MILO-742335 format. One line per 10 residues: number of its first residue (from 1); their letters; for each residue x, y, z of C-alpha. Coordinates in steps of 0.25 Angstrom, whole numbers, padded with zeros to 4 digits. Example, Ala and Ser with C-alpha at 12.3 -4.5 7.8 and 13.67 -1.06 7.14 Angstrom:
<nodes>
1) AS) 0049,-0018,0031 ~ 0055,-0004,0029
</nodes>
This chain:
<nodes>
1) MKIDGSKFAV) -0018,-0011,0084 ~ -0025,-0024,0086 ~ -0029,-0031,0073 ~ -0038,-0042,0079 ~ -0052,-0038,0080 ~ -0050,-0025,0074 ~ -0058,-0019,0062 ~ -0050,-0012,0051 ~ -0053,-0003,0039 ~ -0044,-0004,0027
11) VGGAGLIGSH) -0046,0007,0018 ~ -0041,0004,0004 ~ -0041,-0011,0008 ~ -0044,-0016,-0006 ~ -0031,-0011,-0011 ~ -0017,-0017,-0012 ~ -0012,-0016,0002 ~ -0025,-0014,0008 ~ -0031,-0027,0004 ~ -0019,-0035,0008
21) TVDLLLKEGV) -0020,-0028,0022 ~ -0035,-0032,0023 ~ -0030,-0047,0020 ~ -0021,-0046,0032 ~ -0031,-0040,0041 ~ -0041,-0051,0039 ~ -0030,-0061,0043 ~ -0030,-0054,0056 ~ -0041,-0054,0067 ~ -0048,-0041,0062
31) SEVVVLDNFE) -0063,-0040,0064 ~ -0065,-0032,0051 ~ -0058,-0026,0039 ~ -0066,-0015,0031 ~ -0060,-0012,0018 ~ -0063,0002,0012 ~ -0059,0004,-0002 ~ -0064,0011,-0015 ~ -0058,0000,-0024 ~ -0051,0010,-0033
41) RGSQENLEFA) -0038,0002,-0032 ~ -0042,-0009,-0022 ~ -0051,-0020,-0026 ~ -0061,-0031,-0020 ~ -0051,-0041,-0026 ~ -0040,-0037,-0017 ~ -0050,-0041,-0005 ~ -0053,-0054,-0011 ~ -0048,-0062,0000 ~ -0051,-0052,0011
51) LRDPRLRVVH) -0066,-0052,0007 ~ -0068,-0066,0011 ~ -0066,-0062,0026 ~ -0079,-0057,0032 ~ -0071,-0047,0041 ~ -0068,-0038,0028 ~ -0078,-0027,0024 ~ -0076,-0019,0011 ~ -0081,-0005,0009 ~ -0080,0002,-0004
61) GDLRDPVQLE) -0077,0016,-0001 ~ -0066,0027,-0001 ~ -0058,0034,0010 ~ -0062,0047,0003 ~ -0075,0045,0010 ~ -0074,0049,0025 ~ -0088,0044,0029 ~ -0085,0030,0023 ~ -0072,0030,0030 ~ -0079,0033,0043
71) EVFNGVDGVF) -0089,0022,0041 ~ -0079,0011,0037 ~ -0070,0015,0049 ~ -0081,0013,0059 ~ -0076,0003,0070 ~ -0063,0001,0063 ~ -0050,-0001,0071 ~ -0040,0001,0061 ~ -0039,0007,0047 ~ -0029,0004,0035
81) HFAALWLLHC) -0028,0015,0025 ~ -0024,0010,0011 ~ -0033,0019,0002 ~ -0025,0028,-0007 ~ -0022,0032,-0021 ~ -0009,0027,-0026 ~ 0004,0034,-0030 ~ 0001,0036,-0045 ~ -0013,0039,-0044 ~ -0010,0050,-0034
91) QDHPRDGFDT) 0001,0055,-0044 ~ -0010,0056,-0055 ~ -0022,0060,-0047 ~ -0017,0067,-0034 ~ -0031,0073,-0031 ~ -0036,0058,-0030 ~ -0024,0055,-0021 ~ -0027,0067,-0012 ~ -0041,0063,-0011 ~ -0038,0048,-0008
101) NITGTFNLLE) -0025,0048,-0001 ~ -0026,0061,0007 ~ -0041,0064,0009 ~ -0044,0050,0010 ~ -0034,0047,0021 ~ -0039,0059,0029 ~ -0053,0053,0028 ~ -0048,0040,0033 ~ -0040,0046,0045 ~ -0052,0054,0049
111) ACVGAGVDRL) -0061,0042,0048 ~ -0051,0034,0056 ~ -0052,0044,0067 ~ -0067,0045,0066 ~ -0069,0030,0067 ~ -0059,0029,0079 ~ -0050,0020,0070 ~ -0038,0015,0079 ~ -0027,0014,0069 ~ -0024,0017,0054
121) VFSSSASVYG) -0014,0011,0045 ~ -0011,0021,0033 ~ -0005,0017,0020 ~ 0006,0027,0016 ~ 0017,0024,0006 ~ 0032,0025,0004 ~ 0028,0036,-0006 ~ 0029,0046,0006 ~ 0044,0044,0005 ~ 0046,0047,-0010
131) DALKEPMTES) 0060,0043,-0015 ~ 0070,0038,-0005 ~ 0079,0049,0002 ~ 0085,0038,0010 ~ 0084,0023,0010 ~ 0078,0014,0016 ~ 0066,0024,0018 ~ 0062,0024,0033 ~ 0049,0031,0038 ~ 0057,0043,0041
141) HPFNNDTFYG) 0060,0045,0026 ~ 0056,0059,0021 ~ 0044,0060,0013 ~ 0050,0062,-0001 ~ 0037,0060,-0008 ~ 0033,0067,-0021 ~ 0021,0060,-0025 ~ 0006,0064,-0022 ~ 0004,0049,-0017 ~ 0015,0050,-0007
151) ATKIAGEAMA) 0010,0064,-0003 ~ -0004,0058,0001 ~ 0003,0047,0009 ~ 0011,0057,0017 ~ -0002,0065,0019 ~ -0008,0052,0024 ~ 0003,0049,0034 ~ 0002,0063,0039 ~ -0013,0063,0041 ~ -0012,0050,0048
161) HAFYHRSGLE) -0002,0056,0057 ~ -0010,0068,0060 ~ -0023,0060,0063 ~ -0015,0052,0073 ~ -0010,0064,0080 ~ -0024,0071,0079 ~ -0033,0059,0081 ~ -0025,0048,0086 ~ -0027,0039,0074 ~ -0016,0028,0075
171) YVGLRYFNVY) -0010,0025,0061 ~ 0002,0019,0054 ~ 0006,0023,0040 ~ 0013,0013,0031 ~ 0022,0017,0019 ~ 0021,0006,0009 ~ 0033,0005,-0001 ~ 0031,-0001,-0014 ~ 0019,-0011,-0012 ~ 0017,-0023,-0021
181) GPRQDYRGAY) 0009,-0036,-0021 ~ -0004,-0043,-0024 ~ -0016,-0035,-0027 ~ -0008,-0024,-0033 ~ -0015,-0016,-0044 ~ -0009,-0020,-0058 ~ -0020,-0014,-0066 ~ -0023,0000,-0062 ~ -0018,0013,-0066 ~ -0007,0014,-0055
191) VAVVMKMLDC) 0001,0001,-0053 ~ 0014,-0002,-0046 ~ 0027,-0004,-0053 ~ 0027,-0019,-0050 ~ 0014,-0021,-0058 ~ 0019,-0012,-0070 ~ 0031,-0021,-0071 ~ 0022,-0034,-0070 ~ 0013,-0028,-0081 ~ 0026,-0027,-0090
201) LDRGDPPTVY) 0030,-0041,-0087 ~ 0016,-0047,-0090 ~ 0018,-0042,-0104 ~ 0031,-0048,-0105 ~ 0038,-0034,-0105 ~ 0049,-0030,-0096 ~ 0046,-0021,-0084 ~ 0049,-0007,-0085 ~ 0058,0000,-0075 ~ 0061,0015,-0077
211) GDGTQAYDFV) 0075,0019,-0074 ~ 0086,0010,-0070 ~ 0077,0002,-0060 ~ 0085,0006,-0048 ~ 0073,0013,-0042 ~ 0070,0005,-0029 ~ 0058,0002,-0020 ~ 0053,-0006,-0008 ~ 0043,-0016,-0013 ~ 0033,-0021,-0002
221) SVRDCARANV) 0023,-0032,-0003 ~ 0008,-0028,-0001 ~ 0007,-0040,0009 ~ 0018,-0033,0017 ~ 0010,-0020,0016 ~ -0002,-0027,0022 ~ 0006,-0033,0033 ~ 0011,-0019,0036 ~ -0003,-0013,0037 ~ -0007,-0024,0047
231) AAMKANTVDR) 0005,-0022,0055 ~ 0003,-0007,0055 ~ -0011,-0009,0061 ~ -0006,-0018,0072 ~ 0006,-0010,0076 ~ 0007,0000,0088 ~ 0014,0011,0080 ~ 0006,0024,0076 ~ 0008,0036,0068 ~ 0019,0030,0060
241) CYNVCTGTRT) 0021,0027,0045 ~ 0030,0015,0041 ~ 0036,0009,0028 ~ 0030,-0003,0023 ~ 0042,-0009,0015 ~ 0053,-0020,0014 ~ 0065,-0011,0014 ~ 0070,-0019,0001 ~ 0075,-0011,-0011 ~ 0070,-0016,-0025
251) SIGELAAMLI) 0073,-0008,-0037 ~ 0063,-0007,-0049 ~ 0073,-0015,-0057 ~ 0074,-0026,-0047 ~ 0058,-0026,-0046 ~ 0057,-0027,-0061 ~ 0067,-0039,-0062 ~ 0060,-0046,-0051 ~ 0046,-0045,-0058 ~ 0053,-0050,-0071
261) QLTGQQVDVD) 0058,-0062,-0063 ~ 0045,-0065,-0056 ~ 0037,-0064,-0069 ~ 0047,-0073,-0077 ~ 0047,-0063,-0088 ~ 0060,-0062,-0097 ~ 0061,-0047,-0098 ~ 0071,-0037,-0093 ~ 0067,-0024,-0086 ~ 0064,-0012,-0095
271) YRPSEVSFVS) 0072,0000,-0090 ~ 0067,0013,-0095 ~ 0071,0027,-0092 ~ 0067,0033,-0079 ~ 0054,0039,-0076 ~ 0050,0048,-0065 ~ 0046,0039,-0053 ~ 0040,0043,-0039 ~ 0051,0036,-0031 ~ 0064,0028,-0035
281) NRIGDPTAAR) 0069,0023,-0022 ~ 0061,0019,-0010 ~ 0064,0008,0000 ~ 0058,0008,0014 ~ 0063,0005,0028 ~ 0054,-0006,0034 ~ 0060,-0004,0048 ~ 0050,0004,0055 ~ 0038,-0005,0050 ~ 0046,-0017,0056
291) LDLDFVAETD) 0048,-0011,0069 ~ 0035,-0004,0071 ~ 0025,-0012,0063 ~ 0032,-0026,0064 ~ 0031,-0026,0049 ~ 0041,-0032,0039 ~ 0038,-0034,0024 ~ 0040,-0049,0021 ~ 0037,-0050,0006 ~ 0049,-0052,-0003
301) LTDGLRELID) 0048,-0044,-0015 ~ 0050,-0056,-0025 ~ 0039,-0064,-0017 ~ 0030,-0052,-0017 ~ 0031,-0049,-0032 ~ 0029,-0064,-0035 ~ 0016,-0063,-0027 ~ 0012,-0050,-0034 ~ 0015,-0056,-0048 ~ 0007,-0069,-0044
311) WRNDHRRRRA) -0005,-0061,-0039 ~ -0005,-0052,-0051 ~ -0005,-0063,-0061 ~ -0016,-0071,-0054 ~ -0024,-0058,-0053 ~ -0023,-0055,-0068 ~ -0027,-0070,-0071 ~ -0039,-0068,-0062 ~ -0044,-0055,-0068 ~ -0042,-0061,-0082
321) GD) -0051,-0072,-0078 ~ -0062,-0063,-0073
</nodes>
């Protein structure tokens, strides 16, 4: 799809991946970008730089309101769908997860068709795979998920597929692996493992790792995720879902050691008895995204973590000065 001169709606555009995608879109020749967000997890602050561009319009709203979606999508060429409740929130409050991630996604798909939207990029998740049955995990890996969040993403992919065959709505789904980077929430009730480790290190405490630390994941920078979204909107492929990953294995023990080194703390990793976790091994295969979307993750994990730490420290100082 052509980006230049087109109008885009970014649902959940004030969140982590959404706001970085908005920044990239505004570097292109778009005519307008409309962000729809309820600001429960996203923030105006995440759009600080984008708001300087007159082509950006922000609407406070919710994808659970189908009438509002229809109004926002009027005249829109392409839609990016980022709005969702996160894994742990869905685990604790599955009804909320259903209302937002499943009913909300149905509302969005229906509104896209009603407004004549040409193309949708849907944010899915590697959670659909669950624990690895084989590695690296290609897009044909079985759905081995056992979380409610993963179930909502499987449902979202299936609904997008059905709407494509029923109504002709072109879409591409993106299955993000372990995302990290600037603007990541570090103060809310549900924060990622990187932020939990940094909290420990801020106090001078060793980062906690449950088990022997061999659990391994594929950490991908939010900046690369944003690039993947723009690439998916530009691509010709339809009715497919792609991994957004690096293909690089990093164990939790290695991650903790990297954070200790980057923060300069003189501590060792605090290994504790294993706890039940959602997945213990998940490394993706980036081949299909490279071939079909012309997307390759570029950010080295050490460089990406250093950027995250610098952003987090600066953000904390700015908030302390408010």
